[in-house]
Structures are given as C-alpha cells and as structure tokens.
C-alpha positions in Angstrom: 90.1 205.7 16.6 91.8 208.6 18.3 94.7 209.5 20.7 95.0 212.7 22.7 98.5 213.9 23.1 100.5 217.1 23.2 97.4 219.4 23.1 96.2 217.8 19.9 94.0 214.9 18.9 95.4 212.3 16.5 92.9 210.4 14.4 93.3 207.3 12.3 90.7 207.0 9.5 90.5 203.5 8.0 88.2 204.7 5.2 90.5 207.2 3.7 93.6 205.5 5.2 95.1 208.6 6.8 96.6 209.7 10.1 95.6 213.3 11.0 96.6 215.7 13.7 93.8 218.0 15.0 95.2 221.0 16.8 92.5 222.6 19.0 93.9 226.1 19.6 94.2 227.6 17.0 92.1 225.1 15.2 94.1 223.3 12.5 93.9 219.9 10.8 97.0 218.4 9.3 97.4 215.1 7.5 100.5 213.3 8.9 100.5 210.3 6.7 98.4 208.3 4.2 98.6 204.5 3.8 97.2 203.8 0.3 99.2 200.5 -0.1 97.5 198.6 2.8 94.0 197.4 3.6 92.8 198.0 7.1 90.7 195.2 8.6 90.5 196.6 12.1 92.1 199.4 14.2 92.8 200.0 17.9 94.6 202.7 19.8 96.8 201.5 22.6 99.4 203.3 24.8 99.9 206.2 22.4 100.1 204.3 19.2 97.7 202.9 16.6 97.6 199.2 15.7 96.0 198.1 12.5 95.4 194.6 11.2 95.6 193.7 7.6 95.0 190.0 6.9 97.2 188.2 9.4 99.7 191.0 10.0 99.4 193.7 12.7 101.1 197.0 12.1 102.2 199.6 14.7 101.7 203.2 13.6 103.3 206.0 15.5 102.0 209.5 15.8 104.6 210.6 13.3 103.2 208.2 10.7 105.9 205.6 11.0 104.7 202.1 10.3 106.3 198.8 11.3 105.3 195.2 11.5 104.2 194.4 15.1 103.1 190.8 14.6 103.4 188.8 11.5 100.8 186.0 11.7 102.8 183.8 9.3 105.5 183.5 12.0 103.1 182.2 14.8 102.5 178.7 16.0 99.1 177.8 17.3 98.2 175.1 19.9 95.3 173.7 17.7 97.3 173.8 14.5 95.0 176.2 12.7 96.6 179.4 11.5 94.9 182.8 11.7 93.3 183.5 8.3 92.1 187.1 8.8 92.1 189.3 11.9 88.8 191.1 12.2 89.0 192.3 15.8 92.1 193.4 17.7 92.8 194.4 21.3 95.2 194.1 24.2 94.9 192.5 27.6 96.1 194.2 30.8 99.5 192.4 30.4 100.1 193.8 26.9 99.4 190.6 25.0 97.5 190.9 21.8 93.9 189.4 21.6 92.6 188.8 18.1 89.4 187.4 16.6 89.7 185.4 13.5 86.3 185.4 11.9 87.3 182.8 9.3 88.1 180.2 12.0 85.5 181.6 14.5 88.4 181.7 17.0 89.7 184.1 19.6 93.4 184.0 20.0 95.9 185.5 22.5 99.4 186.3 21.2 101.7 186.3 24.2 104.3 189.1 23.7 105.4 189.6 27.3 
C-alpha cells in the first residue's frame, strides 16, 4: 500500500517487511524502517498511517517507522462468544471503526473505536 505526503510517496512492502520513502524530485528511495520480527497478514493505509494485522493484533505504523499496538484482539469481547483467530482482511468504516474478516471463523467483525 502507499501514502502520498510531503512531496513523497511512502510505501509499505509486506514481502520484504519494509517502509520506504520515495522522493520524486530528485528521485531518491530511502528505507525508513524494517520489521523483521513480525508477520504481516494484511495491510491498509488510512488517514496518513499504515495498519497491519498479525494474527489477532492490529499495529499502527507511522510514516517515521514508529509502530504501536492499535487493537489487541485478545482484549476484545464478542457478541457471539467466538474470538478472532486470524485477521486476513482489514479496513475502516466512515466512522473510523475497524472492520476485519476472520477467515478461520468465516466472520466479518466491526470493532467499535469511536
């Protein structure tokens, strides 16, 4: 996924687990951060930040490479009693709530944050 900001394009590559900044003029590519200690199951860019899911945890990654836990799936309570096993798709609704798809449970879940 990519974010355009400050006359540069920031790209998050889940294959090589890196955040890069691509400056257009003059052309320059700089690796901001690498994340070798985490597996990425899915990725989405939202409001100037990257969000990656690894298992049941969603991390927020800033354009400076900072990473913090955004949602820890172990801390959530579900109406049907089934916990999330693995987030395979991730998105946000127009209110800023997180929408996830748990392929193991074949369930779409909304995590109300606002």
